[in-house]
N, C-alpha and C positions, 0 to 999 in steps of 0.2 A: 540756740537753734539757728541753722543756716537759712539766710534769706537772700534770694537772688534779686539784684537791683534791676536786672533786665533779662529778657529772654536769651539774649546772646550770652550774658553772664551765666545764666542757668545751664545752657547747652555746653559752654566751655568747661564749666565746673563738672558737669555730668561726664563729659569725655575724660577729664583728668581722673575723676573718681572711678570710671570704668577701667582705665589703664592701671590704676593702683590696685583695684580689686582683682583684675585678671592676673596681674603680676603676683599678687599674694597667693591666689589660688593655684597658680602655676607652680610656685615654690612648694606649696603644701602637697600638690599632686606628685611632684617629682620626689619630694622627701618621703612621702608615704610609699611610693613605688619602690624607692631604694630600700626602705626598711622591709617591705614585703619580699623583695628579692633576697635580702640577707636571711630572712626567716626561711624562705623556700630552699635556699642553698643549704642551710643548716639541716633542715628537715630532709632534703634530698640525700645528703651525705649519710645521715643516720639511718634512714629507711633503706638506702641501697646497701649499706654495710650489713645491717641486720638481716636483710633478705638474702644476701649472698652467703652469710654465715649459716643461715637455716638450710639453704640449698645444698651447700657442701656437706653439712652434717648429715642430711638425709641421704645423700649419695654414699657417704662412707658407711652409714648404718646399713644401707641396702647391699653394699659389697660384702660387708661382714656377714649379713644374713645369708647371702648367696654362698659364701665360703663355708659357713657353718652347715648349711643344708647339704652342699655337695660333699663335705667331709663326712657327715653323719651317714649319708647314703652309700658311700663307697668305702668307708674305712675297713669293712669286714671282707672286701673282695680285692682291694688294691693296697699297695704299700703307700706310706705317707708321701714320699718323694714324688711318686707317680701322680698322686692326687694333687699335690702342690703344682706340679708342672701343668696339669690339665686346667687347674684354676687360673694360672697365669695366662695360658693360651686363650681361655674364655674371656678374661678381662680385656685382653688385646682386641678380641673380636667385637666386643660390645662397646668399645670406646668410640666416641664421636670423632671421626677423623677430620671433620671440617673445622675443628677448633684446636689449634696447637696449644692453647693455654688451658684446655679442659682435660685433665688427666688425673688418675689415681696413682699414688706411689706407695711402695711397701719397703720397710726396713726390718731386719732382724733386731732383737733387743740389744745385740752387741754392736749395732751401727752399720752392719753390712747391707748394701743396697740389694734388694731382692727383685724389685720391679720398678721401672721408670721408662715409659715409652718415649720420652723426649730425649733424655740423656742416657741412651742404652749403653754407652761405653763405661758408665759408672757402675752398672750392675755387676755384683760380685765383689766390689771394692768396699772397704770399711771407711765410712765417712763420719764416724762418731766425733772426730776432732775438727770437722769442717766448721769454719766461721764465716759469717757474711761480712758485708762492708762495714757494719757497725760493731763487729767483734762478737756477735752473738753465736753461740754454739747451737746451730739450728737443729741438726739431727738429734743431738743429745736432749734438747728441750722437747722436741716432738715425741721422742720415746718416753720421756718422763711424764708428760701430760697424758699420753695415750693409756698409761697404766691406771689412771684414775677410773673410777666406776663409770662415769659418764663421758670419759674422754676429756679433751680440752683443746684450746686454740693457742696458736703461737703466731705472732706478727714478726716479720723479718724482711730482709732484702734478698731477692732471688732473681736469677736470669729469666727474662721474658722472651720467648722465641720469636714472636711476630714482630717485635721492634728491635730485637738483637741487642738488648742492653738490660741492665738491672732495673728492677722496679719493686715498689712495696708490695708485699703479699701477706695474706693471712691464711693459715691452714688449720683445719680441724683434723685431729688424729685420735684413733681409738685402737686398742690392742685386741688381737685374737690370741688369747693366752695359750690355746691348744698348740699353736705352732711358734709361739714367741715372736709374733709378727706385730709391727706397728703399721697400721693402714691409715692413710691420710689423703686428703684432697685440699687444694688451695684455690684461692681466687686473687687476682691482681687488683689492687685498689686504685690504680691510675685511671681506670675506666670512668670513675666518678668525675675526674677532672674534665673529661670531654662533655659530660652532661652539664657540669657547672658552666663551662664555656658557652654551651648552647643557650643556657638560661640568661647569661650576661648579654649575649648578642641579641636575644629576644627582648631583653629589657631596654637596651640601647635603641633598638628599632622602634619600640613602643614609645619611648620618650621623644624620639625624633618626630614620629607621627603626631603625637599629642601636641608638641611644641608648634609644629607647622599649622595644625588645626586651630590652636589658640591664637596664633599670629593672624591667620586668615580671618578668624572671627572678630578679632580686635579691629582690623582694618575695615571690615564691613560695618561694624557698629559705628566707628568714627565717621565714615562716609555717609552712612544713613542719617546720623545726627546732623551733619552739616546740610544734607539735603532737606531734612525737615525744617531746619531753621530758615533756609533761604527761600523755600518754595511753598511752604504750607502753613507753618505754625503761626506766623504773625497774622495771617488772613483769617484764621478760624478761631483763634483763642477767645476773642470777645463773644462770638456766637456760642461757643461751647460753654463759656461761663454763664451766659444768660440761660441756656437750656439747663445747665446744672443747677442754677439757682431755682428754676421752676421745679425740678424734681425734688429738691430739698424742701421747698415751701409746700409742695403738694402732699407731702407725707403727713402734714398736720392740718392743712386747710384745703378746701376745694377751690383753689385759685386758678385762674386762666393765665396762660403765658402771654406776655406782652410782645406781640409779633412786630410792633413798630421798632423795637430795639434790636431786631435781628436784620442783618444786612443781606445775606444771601438767600435767594429763593429756595434753594435746596434745603437749607436749614429751617425755613418756614414750614416746608412739607414735613420735615422731621419733627418739628414742634407740634404740628397737628396730630401726627401719628403718636407722638409721646403723650399728648392729652388723652387720646382714645385709649392708649395702652394703660395709662395710669388708672383710668376709670374702670377698665376691664379687670385690671389686676386687683383693685380694691374689691370689686364684686366677687371675683373668683376666690380671693383670699378668704372672704367671709364664708363662701360655700365650702371651700376646702377645710376650713376650721371645723365646720359642723360635720362634714363627712369624715374627717380624721378622728373626731371624737367617737363617732359611731363605729368606725373600723377598729379603733384601738380596743373598744369593748369586745367586739366580736373576735378579734385575733386573740385577745387574752383568754376569752372563754374557750376557744378551740385549742389553744396551746395547752391549757390545763387538761382538757380531755385527752389530747395526744400524749401528754406526759404520763397520764394514768395508764393509758393503753400500753405504752412502751414499757413502763415499769412492770405491768402485769405480765406482759409477754416475756420479759427477762426473768421474772420470778418463776413463771411456768416452766421455761426451758431449764433453768437452774435446778428446780425441784425435780423435774422429770429425769434429768441426767443423774441426779443424786439417787433417786429411787430405783433407776435401772441397774445401778452398779451392784447392789446386793443380790437380787435374783439372778443376774447374769453370772455372777461368780458361782452361785449355787448350781446353776445349769451346767457350767463348764466343769465344775468339780464332779458332778454326777456322771457327766459324759465320760470323763477320764476313768471313773470307777467301772462304768459299763464296758468300756473298751478293754479294761483289764479282765473282766469276766467273760465278755463275748467279743473276742477280737475279729477283725475283718468282716464286720457286719455293715452292709451298705446302708441300712436304715439309720444306724448310729452315725455313720459317716455323713449322711445327709443332715442329721440333726446337728452334728458338730459344725458342718459347713454353715448352717443357718445361724448358729450361735456366734461363729466367728464374724459373720457379716454384721450381726448386731453389735459385737464388740468393736468392729471397725467404725461403725456409725457412731457409737458411743464415744470413741476416741476423738472423732471429728467434732462432735458437739461440745465435748469437754474442752478441746483446744479453742473453739470459737468463744466460749464463755471466758476463758482465762487469758486470751492473747493480749487484751488491752490493759490488763492489770498485773501481768507477770513478766518479769525480765528473763528472757531465755538466754542464759549465759552460754558461751561457746567453750568447747574443749576439743582436744585432738581425739577423733573417733576412728575406729577401724571400719571404714565404709564397707569393705568386702564382707566382714563378719556380720555386720548389721543387715546387709542386703540378703545374705544367705539365710539368716534367721527369719526375715520377713517372707522369703520364698517358702520356707518350711511352714510358716503360719498359714499362708494362702494356698498351700498345696491341696488340702482337703477340699477347699472351695472350688479350685480349678478342676479337680477330679470329678466332683459332683456335677459340674457343668460340661463334662466330656472334653476337657482341655488339659494340656500338659505344658510345663515349663521347659524351655531349652535355654540354659544359662551359660554365659561366657564371662566369668568373673575373675579378674586378675587379683591375686592374693596380696595381702598387706598393703592395701591402698588406704592411706590415712588422709584426713582433712580436718580443718578447724571448723566446727559447726556445733549446733545444739542438737542433741539426740532426739528430742521430741519433734522438732521441726523437720529434721531429716527423715524421721519415720513417717510423718504425715505426707511428705513428698513421695516416698516410696510406696506407702500403702494406697494412696489415692490413684497412683498410676497402675499398680497391680490390680486394684479393684476394677477400674475402668477397662483394663485389658480383658479381664475375665467377663465383665458385663457385656461388652460389645463385640467380642470375637465370634467368628463362625464356629459351630460345634466341630469337635474332632480336629481342631487346628492347633499348632504350636504357638506358644507365647515366648518370643525371643527376648531375653534379658541380658544386657551387656554392660560391663563396667571395666574401664581401663584408663590408663594415663594418656592424655592428649598431648601433653608436653611436661616439662619439668615442674610447672606450677599450675597445671590445669588437669581436671578429671572429667571424663565424659561418661554419663549414665544414660542408657537408652532402653526404651520398651517398644518392641515392634510386634504388631498383630495383623492377622488376616481378618479384616472387618470392612464394613461399609464405609465408603468415602465420607469424610466430614465435610458437609456442604458449606457451613458458615464458620470458617476457621477464625474469623475476627471476633466471633461472639462466644467461642468455646470456653473462655475463661471468665465470662460474666456471671453475676449472681443468678442462681436458680435456672440457668440455661441448660437444657438437655436436648441433644440431637434427636433422641428417640424416647418419647415420654412413656412408651410401653415397657421400657427396660428398668423402670424403678429408679430410686435415688431422689435426692433433694436438689441436685444441681449446684452443690456447694463445694464439692471436692476439688475441682480444678481451680476454683476461685481461691481456696485456701492455699493451693500449690503456688498460684501466681503471686499472692501476697508474700509468701515466704521467700520465693525466688527474687522478687523485686527488692525485698528488704535486705537480702544477702548478696545482691549483685550476681545472681545466677542467670546465665543466658539460656532462654528456652527456644527450641526450634521444633516446629510442627510440620510434618510432611504427610500428606494424605492423598491417595489416589484410589482407583478402583480395585487395585490388588492388595495394598497394605496401608497401614497407618503407623507412623513412627513418631514418638515423642523423645526428644533429645535434650538433656540438661548438662550444661557445662559449668562445673564448679571450679572456683579458685581454691587451691589447697590451703593457703594462709590468709583467707579473707578476714580482716580485723574489724569490720563494721559490727557493732553490737546488734544482736538480733532483737 
């Protein structure tokens, strides 16, 4: 065990120990930061490449869907060449002109270039035998993988317009067999190098700042140690020892401090306070021990009561939800039979509206029961189709409340999400829109692409202004208690959105109220 021969020896040894310790931790910090940087760069490259692959694949599939739709629509009234020509003109019009690297290309199966907005002089030429700088038959490979059922990807060297030189590129290609076309789109991989450089620069700056801070801290600690040694430590060490000895002895015995052995008057005052404090501490300690025993008993007793109440509540809700399911299904089945026998009956419509409201409340309660013990796996969903189905479900409820839907839903909008959670977000917004809108007013529902990787879903109503917007997503909060409900719907929506990084925007004034939700198409966080 280390023993200092003098205070000077102790301080010098402490300074040396601090320097060694700081140097050691500096090395560890820099080494960990470097390893973290390597992991981030690796993850950045992988995520960037996968994300870009998914984007170009989605773009190619969208183009093929457009071509198929346009072909099917016009094949009986126009010849094929005219349709192909109009398709190529349309592709040129919808292309993003602000990016020279973002474009779709088309080749015939024989290798003839059909469409390329960047190198227009190659259109009409056969490029089947073209090879890149590494000797790869690019066009031949693209045509080959495009004929696969799901298409395919090819990595090669290609001319990049904005830097006027060759760069690595990866393209996804898929065929449209009706016209023997290979349709593809690519992305240049050199963009990732810029991101990596930014990360390295950020790392170097971070290391420089950390090093400067450590050096500054080291200098301050050394100067402070010298100051303590020269100006204070020697004078107070004996008095501190005496007071410390008193505290140690007073733990076992009711001894008084020997003030004759203390030099400074300030420390004598401290010694008097210490004596009083120790006596009070002992007294309070005994009181606290007695009080603590009593409190522990009461807390344990109340905790047991609360646990029983909570378990009873959970059991009641669970049993209630279970018991509602069967009669609700019977009611809905009989409503369908009545509608077949007596169509267009307003009373049956009102009954069906009420049954659907019960069904919607049942779905919310069922989700609340299961959400903490069920993992909601994500999959690619047709958001457009699901939203249309939910509008159809709520249509009778809206009609019975003298309301009607006005929808603007872009087709074939897909995103990665869990169907149950997505339905809860849609249903709660539609239900609140019906519940709080003025009679005979429209409910505006909109779904469209905000960007290549984001979707925007909004619900706009003519209703009373929401006064307390900061509380609207709280448990059991309702702006208007006369409108019914439990005040849980928007709380469920908020939890689902926060969990899946969905951005919520609320706008409310005297004319209208609008809830907007911004989804990421490929959000990979597990629900």
